[in-house]
PyMOL CGO cylinders between C-alpha atoms (Angstrom):
from pymol import cmd
from pymol.cgo import CYLINDER

trace = [
    CYLINDER, -0.23, -0.20, 0.01, 1.08, 3.41, -0.97, 0.3, 1, 1, 1, 1, 1, 1,
    CYLINDER, 1.08, 3.41, -0.97, 1.85, 6.09, 2.36, 0.3, 1, 1, 1, 1, 1, 1,
    CYLINDER, 1.85, 6.09, 2.36, -0.75, 8.48, 0.09, 0.3, 1, 1, 1, 1, 1, 1,
    CYLINDER, -0.75, 8.48, 0.09, -3.31, 5.63, 0.74, 0.3, 1, 1, 1, 1, 1, 1,
    CYLINDER, -3.31, 5.63, 0.74, -2.78, 5.49, 4.41, 0.3, 1, 1, 1, 1, 1, 1,
    CYLINDER, -2.78, 5.49, 4.41, -3.15, 9.50, 5.13, 0.3, 1, 1, 1, 1, 1, 1,
    CYLINDER, -3.15, 9.50, 5.13, -5.62, 12.63, 4.28, 0.3, 1, 1, 1, 1, 1, 1,
    CYLINDER, -5.62, 12.63, 4.28, -6.53, 12.01, 0.53, 0.3, 1, 1, 1, 1, 1, 1,
    CYLINDER, -6.53, 12.01, 0.53, -6.87, 15.86, 0.03, 0.3, 1, 1, 1, 1, 1, 1,
    CYLINDER, -6.87, 15.86, 0.03, -2.77, 15.65, 1.01, 0.3, 1, 1, 1, 1, 1, 1,
    CYLINDER, -2.77, 15.65, 1.01, -1.89, 14.74, -2.63, 0.3, 1, 1, 1, 1, 1, 1,
    CYLINDER, -1.89, 14.74, -2.63, 1.98, 15.86, -1.67, 0.3, 1, 1, 1, 1, 1, 1,
    CYLINDER, 1.98, 15.86, -1.67, 2.22, 12.60, -0.35, 0.3, 1, 1, 1, 1, 1, 1,
    CYLINDER, 2.22, 12.60, -0.35, 2.16, 10.63, -3.16, 0.3, 1, 1, 1, 1, 1, 1,
    CYLINDER, 2.16, 10.63, -3.16, 5.16, 8.96, -4.50, 0.3, 1, 1, 1, 1, 1, 1,
    CYLINDER, 5.16, 8.96, -4.50, 6.99, 9.37, -0.65, 0.3, 1, 1, 1, 1, 1, 1,
    CYLINDER, 6.99, 9.37, -0.65, 8.43, 5.95, 0.55, 0.3, 1, 1, 1, 1, 1, 1,
    CYLINDER, 8.43, 5.95, 0.55, 9.67, 7.90, 4.02, 0.3, 1, 1, 1, 1, 1, 1,
    CYLINDER, 9.67, 7.90, 4.02, 9.40, 9.93, 6.53, 0.3, 1, 1, 1, 1, 1, 1,
    CYLINDER, 9.40, 9.93, 6.53, 12.30, 11.89, 8.25, 0.3, 1, 1, 1, 1, 1, 1,
    CYLINDER, 12.30, 11.89, 8.25, 11.11, 13.75, 11.68, 0.3, 1, 1, 1, 1, 1, 1,
    CYLINDER, 11.11, 13.75, 11.68, 12.74, 16.42, 13.52, 0.3, 1, 1, 1, 1, 1, 1,
    CYLINDER, 12.74, 16.42, 13.52, 12.45, 15.69, 17.57, 0.3, 1, 1, 1, 1, 1, 1,
    CYLINDER, 12.45, 15.69, 17.57, 12.39, 19.38, 19.23, 0.3, 1, 1, 1, 1, 1, 1,
    CYLINDER, 12.39, 19.38, 19.23, 8.95, 21.00, 18.28, 0.3, 1, 1, 1, 1, 1, 1,
    CYLINDER, 8.95, 21.00, 18.28, 7.76, 18.48, 16.21, 0.3, 1, 1, 1, 1, 1, 1,
    CYLINDER, 7.76, 18.48, 16.21, 7.30, 15.36, 18.11, 0.3, 1, 1, 1, 1, 1, 1,
    CYLINDER, 7.30, 15.36, 18.11, 7.74, 16.44, 21.63, 0.3, 1, 1, 1, 1, 1, 1,
    CYLINDER, 7.74, 16.44, 21.63, 7.58, 19.14, 23.80, 0.3, 1, 1, 1, 1, 1, 1,
    CYLINDER, 7.58, 19.14, 23.80, 10.40, 20.59, 24.56, 0.3, 1, 1, 1, 1, 1, 1,
    CYLINDER, 10.40, 20.59, 24.56, 11.36, 23.62, 22.53, 0.3, 1, 1, 1, 1, 1, 1,
    CYLINDER, 11.36, 23.62, 22.53, 9.99, 25.95, 25.60, 0.3, 1, 1, 1, 1, 1, 1,
    CYLINDER, 9.99, 25.95, 25.60, 13.11, 24.47, 28.36, 0.3, 1, 1, 1, 1, 1, 1,
    CYLINDER, 13.11, 24.47, 28.36, 15.45, 25.31, 25.17, 0.3, 1, 1, 1, 1, 1, 1,
    CYLINDER, 15.45, 25.31, 25.17, 14.08, 29.01, 24.38, 0.3, 1, 1, 1, 1, 1, 1,
    CYLINDER, 14.08, 29.01, 24.38, 13.24, 29.93, 27.75, 0.3, 1, 1, 1, 1, 1, 1,
    CYLINDER, 13.24, 29.93, 27.75, 14.74, 28.56, 30.29, 0.3, 1, 1, 1, 1, 1, 1,
    CYLINDER, 14.74, 28.56, 30.29, 13.49, 29.31, 34.23, 0.3, 1, 1, 1, 1, 1, 1,
    CYLINDER, 13.49, 29.31, 34.23, 16.61, 31.55, 34.77, 0.3, 1, 1, 1, 1, 1, 1,
    CYLINDER, 16.61, 31.55, 34.77, 16.35, 30.52, 38.38, 0.3, 1, 1, 1, 1, 1, 1,
    CYLINDER, 16.35, 30.52, 38.38, 16.14, 27.03, 38.19, 0.3, 1, 1, 1, 1, 1, 1,
    CYLINDER, 16.14, 27.03, 38.19, 19.19, 27.10, 35.50, 0.3, 1, 1, 1, 1, 1, 1,
    CYLINDER, 19.19, 27.10, 35.50, 21.73, 28.13, 38.19, 0.3, 1, 1, 1, 1, 1, 1,
    CYLINDER, 21.73, 28.13, 38.19, 21.04, 25.16, 40.02, 0.3, 1, 1, 1, 1, 1, 1,
    CYLINDER, 21.04, 25.16, 40.02, 22.61, 23.26, 36.77, 0.3, 1, 1, 1, 1, 1, 1,
    CYLINDER, 22.61, 23.26, 36.77, 26.73, 22.82, 35.98, 0.3, 1, 1, 1, 1, 1, 1,
    CYLINDER, 26.73, 22.82, 35.98, 25.34, 23.79, 32.42, 0.3, 1, 1, 1, 1, 1, 1,
    CYLINDER, 25.34, 23.79, 32.42, 23.22, 24.26, 30.24, 0.3, 1, 1, 1, 1, 1, 1,
    CYLINDER, 23.22, 24.26, 30.24, 23.39, 20.87, 28.48, 0.3, 1, 1, 1, 1, 1, 1,
    CYLINDER, 23.39, 20.87, 28.48, 23.01, 19.79, 32.14, 0.3, 1, 1, 1, 1, 1, 1,
    CYLINDER, 23.01, 19.79, 32.14, 20.00, 21.77, 32.91, 0.3, 1, 1, 1, 1, 1, 1,
    CYLINDER, 20.00, 21.77, 32.91, 18.20, 19.94, 29.51, 0.3, 1, 1, 1, 1, 1, 1,
    CYLINDER, 18.20, 19.94, 29.51, 19.36, 16.35, 30.63, 0.3, 1, 1, 1, 1, 1, 1,
    CYLINDER, 19.36, 16.35, 30.63, 17.38, 16.84, 33.27, 0.3, 1, 1, 1, 1, 1, 1,
    CYLINDER, 17.38, 16.84, 33.27, 14.31, 17.74, 31.77, 0.3, 1, 1, 1, 1, 1, 1,
    CYLINDER, 14.31, 17.74, 31.77, 14.05, 15.11, 29.22, 0.3, 1, 1, 1, 1, 1, 1,
    CYLINDER, 14.05, 15.11, 29.22, 14.78, 12.69, 32.11, 0.3, 1, 1, 1, 1, 1, 1,
    CYLINDER, 14.78, 12.69, 32.11, 11.84, 14.38, 34.00, 0.3, 1, 1, 1, 1, 1, 1,
    CYLINDER, 11.84, 14.38, 34.00, 9.47, 16.75, 32.29, 0.3, 1, 1, 1, 1, 1, 1,
    CYLINDER, 9.47, 16.75, 32.29, 9.82, 16.69, 28.53, 0.3, 1, 1, 1, 1, 1, 1,
    CYLINDER, 9.82, 16.69, 28.53, 6.06, 14.85, 27.15, 0.3, 1, 1, 1, 1, 1, 1,
    CYLINDER, 6.06, 14.85, 27.15, 5.32, 13.51, 23.28, 0.3, 1, 1, 1, 1, 1, 1,
    CYLINDER, 5.32, 13.51, 23.28, 3.16, 16.63, 21.59, 0.3, 1, 1, 1, 1, 1, 1,
    CYLINDER, 3.16, 16.63, 21.59, -0.25, 15.86, 20.90, 0.3, 1, 1, 1, 1, 1, 1,
    CYLINDER, -0.25, 15.86, 20.90, -0.75, 12.87, 18.49, 0.3, 1, 1, 1, 1, 1, 1,
    CYLINDER, -0.75, 12.87, 18.49, 2.74, 12.33, 17.73, 0.3, 1, 1, 1, 1, 1, 1,
    CYLINDER, 2.74, 12.33, 17.73, 2.88, 8.64, 19.39, 0.3, 1, 1, 1, 1, 1, 1,
    CYLINDER, 2.88, 8.64, 19.39, -0.97, 7.72, 17.46, 0.3, 1, 1, 1, 1, 1, 1,
    CYLINDER, -0.97, 7.72, 17.46, 0.70, 9.36, 14.24, 0.3, 1, 1, 1, 1, 1, 1,
    CYLINDER, 0.70, 9.36, 14.24, 3.96, 7.39, 14.31, 0.3, 1, 1, 1, 1, 1, 1,
    CYLINDER, 3.96, 7.39, 14.31, 2.93, 3.92, 15.48, 0.3, 1, 1, 1, 1, 1, 1,
    CYLINDER, 2.93, 3.92, 15.48, -0.01, 4.33, 12.68, 0.3, 1, 1, 1, 1, 1, 1,
    CYLINDER, -0.01, 4.33, 12.68, 2.86, 5.16, 10.05, 0.3, 1, 1, 1, 1, 1, 1,
    CYLINDER, 2.86, 5.16, 10.05, 5.15, 1.96, 12.04, 0.3, 1, 1, 1, 1, 1, 1,
    CYLINDER, 5.15, 1.96, 12.04, 2.24, -0.57, 11.54, 0.3, 1, 1, 1, 1, 1, 1,
    CYLINDER, 2.24, -0.57, 11.54, 1.70, 0.63, 8.15, 0.3, 1, 1, 1, 1, 1, 1,
    CYLINDER, 1.70, 0.63, 8.15, 5.00, -0.50, 7.23, 0.3, 1, 1, 1, 1, 1, 1,
    CYLINDER, 5.00, -0.50, 7.23, 6.41, 3.02, 6.54, 0.3, 1, 1, 1, 1, 1, 1,
    CYLINDER, 6.41, 3.02, 6.54, 10.32, 3.76, 7.40, 0.3, 1, 1, 1, 1, 1, 1,
    CYLINDER, 10.32, 3.76, 7.40, 10.22, 6.60, 9.87, 0.3, 1, 1, 1, 1, 1, 1,
    CYLINDER, 10.22, 6.60, 9.87, 13.45, 8.33, 11.35, 0.3, 1, 1, 1, 1, 1, 1,
    CYLINDER, 13.45, 8.33, 11.35, 14.44, 11.24, 13.61, 0.3, 1, 1, 1, 1, 1, 1,
    CYLINDER, 14.44, 11.24, 13.61, 16.87, 13.63, 12.35, 0.3, 1, 1, 1, 1, 1, 1,
    CYLINDER, 16.87, 13.63, 12.35, 17.52, 15.93, 15.32, 0.3, 1, 1, 1, 1, 1, 1,
    CYLINDER, 17.52, 15.93, 15.32, 20.43, 18.22, 16.79, 0.3, 1, 1, 1, 1, 1, 1,
    CYLINDER, 20.43, 18.22, 16.79, 19.69, 16.77, 20.26, 0.3, 1, 1, 1, 1, 1, 1,
    CYLINDER, 19.69, 16.77, 20.26, 22.65, 14.95, 20.90, 0.3, 1, 1, 1, 1, 1, 1,
    CYLINDER, 22.65, 14.95, 20.90, 21.07, 10.89, 21.91, 0.3, 1, 1, 1, 1, 1, 1,
    CYLINDER, 21.07, 10.89, 21.91, 22.69, 11.15, 25.12, 0.3, 1, 1, 1, 1, 1, 1,
    CYLINDER, 22.69, 11.15, 25.12, 20.67, 14.24, 25.80, 0.3, 1, 1, 1, 1, 1, 1,
    CYLINDER, 20.67, 14.24, 25.80, 17.50, 12.84, 25.17, 0.3, 1, 1, 1, 1, 1, 1,
    CYLINDER, 17.50, 12.84, 25.17, 18.00, 9.64, 26.39, 0.3, 1, 1, 1, 1, 1, 1,
    CYLINDER, 18.00, 9.64, 26.39, 16.11, 10.07, 29.00, 0.3, 1, 1, 1, 1, 1, 1,
    CYLINDER, 16.11, 10.07, 29.00, 12.80, 11.34, 27.41, 0.3, 1, 1, 1, 1, 1, 1,
    CYLINDER, 12.80, 11.34, 27.41, 13.04, 7.49, 26.05, 0.3, 1, 1, 1, 1, 1, 1,
    CYLINDER, 13.04, 7.49, 26.05, 13.60, 5.37, 28.83, 0.3, 1, 1, 1, 1, 1, 1,
    CYLINDER, 13.60, 5.37, 28.83, 10.41, 7.27, 30.45, 0.3, 1, 1, 1, 1, 1, 1,
    CYLINDER, 10.41, 7.27, 30.45, 8.56, 6.96, 26.74, 0.3, 1, 1, 1, 1, 1, 1,
    CYLINDER, 8.56, 6.96, 26.74, 9.85, 3.05, 25.41, 0.3, 1, 1, 1, 1, 1, 1,
    CYLINDER, 9.85, 3.05, 25.41, 7.23, 2.87, 23.28, 0.3, 1, 1, 1, 1, 1, 1,
    CYLINDER, 7.23, 2.87, 23.28, 8.42, 5.84, 21.53, 0.3, 1, 1, 1, 1, 1, 1,
    CYLINDER, 8.42, 5.84, 21.53, 11.87, 3.72, 20.72, 0.3, 1, 1, 1, 1, 1, 1,
    CYLINDER, 11.87, 3.72, 20.72, 10.68, 1.22, 18.60, 0.3, 1, 1, 1, 1, 1, 1,
    CYLINDER, 10.68, 1.22, 18.60, 9.18, 3.03, 16.54, 0.3, 1, 1, 1, 1, 1, 1,
    CYLINDER, 9.18, 3.03, 16.54, 11.93, 4.80, 14.79, 0.3, 1, 1, 1, 1, 1, 1,
    CYLINDER, 11.93, 4.80, 14.79, 14.72, 2.43, 12.12, 0.3, 1, 1, 1, 1, 1, 1,
    CYLINDER, 14.72, 2.43, 12.12, 17.05, 4.66, 13.80, 0.3, 1, 1, 1, 1, 1, 1,
    CYLINDER, 17.05, 4.66, 13.80, 17.87, 8.22, 15.21, 0.3, 1, 1, 1, 1, 1, 1,
    CYLINDER, 17.87, 8.22, 15.21, 20.60, 10.35, 13.48, 0.3, 1, 1, 1, 1, 1, 1,
    CYLINDER, 20.60, 10.35, 13.48, 21.81, 13.34, 15.70, 0.3, 1, 1, 1, 1, 1, 1,
    CYLINDER, 21.81, 13.34, 15.70, 24.05, 16.28, 14.54, 0.3, 1, 1, 1, 1, 1, 1,
    CYLINDER, 24.05, 16.28, 14.54, 26.95, 14.51, 16.32, 0.3, 1, 1, 1, 1, 1, 1,
    CYLINDER, 26.95, 14.51, 16.32, 26.88, 11.89, 14.07, 0.3, 1, 1, 1, 1, 1, 1,
    CYLINDER, 26.88, 11.89, 14.07, 26.97, 13.85, 10.78, 0.3, 1, 1, 1, 1, 1, 1,
    CYLINDER, 26.97, 13.85, 10.78, 29.33, 17.26, 11.86, 0.3, 1, 1, 1, 1, 1, 1,
    CYLINDER, 29.33, 17.26, 11.86, 26.87, 20.11, 11.65, 0.3, 1, 1, 1, 1, 1, 1,
    CYLINDER, 26.87, 20.11, 11.65, 23.76, 21.54, 13.17, 0.3, 1, 1, 1, 1, 1, 1,
    CYLINDER, 23.76, 21.54, 13.17, 20.84, 22.25, 10.95, 0.3, 1, 1, 1, 1, 1, 1,
    CYLINDER, 20.84, 22.25, 10.95, 21.68, 26.05, 11.26, 0.3, 1, 1, 1, 1, 1, 1,
    CYLINDER, 21.68, 26.05, 11.26, 25.05, 25.14, 9.62, 0.3, 1, 1, 1, 1, 1, 1,
    CYLINDER, 25.05, 25.14, 9.62, 24.03, 22.91, 6.79, 0.3, 1, 1, 1, 1, 1, 1,
    CYLINDER, 24.03, 22.91, 6.79, 21.13, 20.62, 5.58, 0.3, 1, 1, 1, 1, 1, 1,
    CYLINDER, 21.13, 20.62, 5.58, 23.44, 17.27, 5.25, 0.3, 1, 1, 1, 1, 1, 1,
    CYLINDER, 23.44, 17.27, 5.25, 21.57, 15.27, 8.02, 0.3, 1, 1, 1, 1, 1, 1,
    CYLINDER, 21.57, 15.27, 8.02, 18.63, 15.50, 5.72, 0.3, 1, 1, 1, 1, 1, 1,
    CYLINDER, 18.63, 15.50, 5.72, 20.11, 13.82, 3.03, 0.3, 1, 1, 1, 1, 1, 1,
    CYLINDER, 20.11, 13.82, 3.03, 22.01, 11.46, 5.71, 0.3, 1, 1, 1, 1, 1, 1,
    CYLINDER, 22.01, 11.46, 5.71, 18.88, 10.10, 6.44, 0.3, 1, 1, 1, 1, 1, 1,
    CYLINDER, 18.88, 10.10, 6.44, 17.17, 9.61, 3.69, 0.3, 1, 1, 1, 1, 1, 1,
    CYLINDER, 17.17, 9.61, 3.69, 20.76, 7.83, 2.39, 0.3, 1, 1, 1, 1, 1, 1,
    CYLINDER, 20.76, 7.83, 2.39, 20.32, 5.32, 5.40, 0.3, 1, 1, 1, 1, 1, 1,
    CYLINDER, 20.32, 5.32, 5.40, 16.64, 4.58, 4.70, 0.3, 1, 1, 1, 1, 1, 1,
    CYLINDER, 16.64, 4.58, 4.70, 17.66, 4.07, 1.48, 0.3, 1, 1, 1, 1, 1, 1,
    CYLINDER, 17.66, 4.07, 1.48, 15.46, 6.45, -0.84, 0.3, 1, 1, 1, 1, 1, 1,
    CYLINDER, 15.46, 6.45, -0.84, 16.31, 9.93, -2.72, 0.3, 1, 1, 1, 1, 1, 1,
    CYLINDER, 16.31, 9.93, -2.72, 15.21, 12.99, -1.29, 0.3, 1, 1, 1, 1, 1, 1,
    CYLINDER, 15.21, 12.99, -1.29, 12.47, 12.94, -3.99, 0.3, 1, 1, 1, 1, 1, 1,
    CYLINDER, 12.47, 12.94, -3.99, 10.80, 9.91, -2.63, 0.3, 1, 1, 1, 1, 1, 1,
    CYLINDER, 10.80, 9.91, -2.63, 10.77, 11.25, 1.39, 0.3, 1, 1, 1, 1, 1, 1,
    CYLINDER, 10.77, 11.25, 1.39, 9.13, 14.00, 3.48, 0.3, 1, 1, 1, 1, 1, 1,
    CYLINDER, 9.13, 14.00, 3.48, 10.68, 16.06, 6.32, 0.3, 1, 1, 1, 1, 1, 1,
    CYLINDER, 10.68, 16.06, 6.32, 9.03, 17.34, 9.66, 0.3, 1, 1, 1, 1, 1, 1,
    CYLINDER, 9.03, 17.34, 9.66, 10.12, 20.21, 10.67, 0.3, 1, 1, 1, 1, 1, 1,
    CYLINDER, 10.12, 20.21, 10.67, 9.13, 22.81, 13.16, 0.3, 1, 1, 1, 1, 1, 1,
    CYLINDER, 9.13, 22.81, 13.16, 12.10, 25.10, 13.13, 0.3, 1, 1, 1, 1, 1, 1,
    CYLINDER, 12.10, 25.10, 13.13, 12.60, 28.03, 10.36, 0.3, 1, 1, 1, 1, 1, 1,
    CYLINDER, 12.60, 28.03, 10.36, 16.29, 27.53, 9.54, 0.3, 1, 1, 1, 1, 1, 1,
    CYLINDER, 16.29, 27.53, 9.54, 15.67, 23.56, 9.37, 0.3, 1, 1, 1, 1, 1, 1,
    CYLINDER, 15.67, 23.56, 9.37, 13.04, 24.17, 7.18, 0.3, 1, 1, 1, 1, 1, 1,
    CYLINDER, 13.04, 24.17, 7.18, 14.81, 26.28, 5.05, 0.3, 1, 1, 1, 1, 1, 1,
    CYLINDER, 14.81, 26.28, 5.05, 17.91, 23.75, 5.36, 0.3, 1, 1, 1, 1, 1, 1,
    CYLINDER, 17.91, 23.75, 5.36, 15.78, 20.76, 4.33, 0.3, 1, 1, 1, 1, 1, 1,
    CYLINDER, 15.78, 20.76, 4.33, 14.06, 22.55, 1.48, 0.3, 1, 1, 1, 1, 1, 1,
    CYLINDER, 14.06, 22.55, 1.48, 17.05, 24.12, 0.07, 0.3, 1, 1, 1, 1, 1, 1,
    CYLINDER, 17.05, 24.12, 0.07, 18.22, 20.65, -1.06, 0.3, 1, 1, 1, 1, 1, 1,
    CYLINDER, 18.22, 20.65, -1.06, 15.41, 19.55, -2.35, 0.3, 1, 1, 1, 1, 1, 1,
    CYLINDER, 15.41, 19.55, -2.35, 13.00, 17.96, 0.70, 0.3, 1, 1, 1, 1, 1, 1,
    CYLINDER, 13.00, 17.96, 0.70, 9.43, 18.76, 0.27, 0.3, 1, 1, 1, 1, 1, 1,
    CYLINDER, 9.43, 18.76, 0.27, 8.92, 19.52, 4.02, 0.3, 1, 1, 1, 1, 1, 1,
    CYLINDER, 8.92, 19.52, 4.02, 6.13, 19.54, 6.13, 0.3, 1, 1, 1, 1, 1, 1,
    CYLINDER, 6.13, 19.54, 6.13, 6.01, 22.61, 9.12, 0.3, 1, 1, 1, 1, 1, 1,
    CYLINDER, 6.01, 22.61, 9.12, 4.61, 21.93, 12.17, 0.3, 1, 1, 1, 1, 1, 1,
    CYLINDER, 4.61, 21.93, 12.17, 3.07, 23.97, 14.59, 0.3, 1, 1, 1, 1, 1, 1,
    CYLINDER, 3.07, 23.97, 14.59, 4.96, 24.93, 17.98, 0.3, 1, 1, 1, 1, 1, 1,
    CYLINDER, 4.96, 24.93, 17.98, 4.26, 27.74, 20.05, 0.3, 1, 1, 1, 1, 1, 1,
    CYLINDER, 4.26, 27.74, 20.05, 8.31, 28.90, 20.63, 0.3, 1, 1, 1, 1, 1, 1,
    CYLINDER, 8.31, 28.90, 20.63, 8.20, 29.23, 17.04, 0.3, 1, 1, 1, 1, 1, 1,
    CYLINDER, 8.20, 29.23, 17.04, 4.92, 30.57, 15.83, 0.3, 1, 1, 1, 1, 1, 1,
    CYLINDER, 4.92, 30.57, 15.83, 6.74, 33.94, 15.08, 0.3, 1, 1, 1, 1, 1, 1,
    CYLINDER, 6.74, 33.94, 15.08, 8.41, 32.34, 11.69, 0.3, 1, 1, 1, 1, 1, 1,
    CYLINDER, 8.41, 32.34, 11.69, 4.62, 30.68, 11.05, 0.3, 1, 1, 1, 1, 1, 1,
    CYLINDER, 4.62, 30.68, 11.05, 4.86, 32.98, 7.81, 0.3, 1, 1, 1, 1, 1, 1,
    CYLINDER, 4.86, 32.98, 7.81, 8.32, 31.75, 6.79, 0.3, 1, 1, 1, 1, 1, 1,
    CYLINDER, 8.32, 31.75, 6.79, 7.64, 28.38, 7.90, 0.3, 1, 1, 1, 1, 1, 1,
    CYLINDER, 7.64, 28.38, 7.90, 4.59, 27.80, 5.28, 0.3, 1, 1, 1, 1, 1, 1,
    CYLINDER, 4.59, 27.80, 5.28, 6.61, 29.86, 2.54, 0.3, 1, 1, 1, 1, 1, 1,
    CYLINDER, 6.61, 29.86, 2.54, 9.00, 26.61, 2.08, 0.3, 1, 1, 1, 1, 1, 1,
    CYLINDER, 9.00, 26.61, 2.08, 6.72, 23.93, 3.11, 0.3, 1, 1, 1, 1, 1, 1,
    CYLINDER, 6.72, 23.93, 3.11, 4.37, 21.45, 1.27, 0.3, 1, 1, 1, 1, 1, 1,
    CYLINDER, 4.37, 21.45, 1.27, 1.77, 22.22, 4.34, 0.3, 1, 1, 1, 1, 1, 1,
    CYLINDER, 1.77, 22.22, 4.34, 1.79, 23.51, 8.09, 0.3, 1, 1, 1, 1, 1, 1,
    CYLINDER, 1.79, 23.51, 8.09, 0.40, 21.30, 10.49, 0.3, 1, 1, 1, 1, 1, 1,
    CYLINDER, 0.40, 21.30, 10.49, -1.24, 22.17, 14.08, 0.3, 1, 1, 1, 1, 1, 1,
    CYLINDER, -1.24, 22.17, 14.08, -0.96, 18.41, 14.99, 0.3, 1, 1, 1, 1, 1, 1,
    CYLINDER, -0.96, 18.41, 14.99, -0.98, 14.90, 13.14, 0.3, 1, 1, 1, 1, 1, 1,
    CYLINDER, -0.98, 14.90, 13.14, -4.10, 14.72, 13.19, 0.3, 1, 1, 1, 1, 1, 1,
    CYLINDER, -4.10, 14.72, 13.19, -4.69, 16.89, 9.84, 0.3, 1, 1, 1, 1, 1, 1,
    CYLINDER, -4.69, 16.89, 9.84, -3.18, 14.41, 7.74, 0.3, 1, 1, 1, 1, 1, 1,
    CYLINDER, -3.18, 14.41, 7.74, -4.05, 11.71, 9.13, 0.3, 1, 1, 1, 1, 1, 1,
    CYLINDER, -4.05, 11.71, 9.13, -7.09, 9.64, 7.33, 0.3, 1, 1, 1, 1, 1, 1,
]
cmd.load_cgo(trace, "trace")
């Protein structure tokens, strides 16, 4: 069965797509508020910002509404999916320990440390993800919430679905302009 047949038939951009590449923070999990606006008083309790974020992944960061259901639906229907994120695996490990059901859904987790460049520097992570999935960029679709990442993927010729996150809402117009769609949550593209 084609991916297009599994999803909202109004979303014709899914025709001929074979695999999905997901950003993580702000796209699948509700973590951007900690990245963008950390509590200064709380931050002082940690040796570094990295330690602060590890603690947040370990304790309070949760999935975005409908993300797990959408990912499970894709996995159950044989759609290859992966994570391509700037967040190192060692940092987000606590989230996956608390939500082990998420770990089983992805073919792999690729981070900027794996490719040697952040999304602000280069979109190479998307090319590596597509290669690792075994598909061309034309056969993949990228899900992203941040304008720099949307622009990086778009510049390399990937179709992008922009995903709403309140922290990046001020850039919604730019994200929409460089995406095939802009969604508030995953129910919009589910059948």
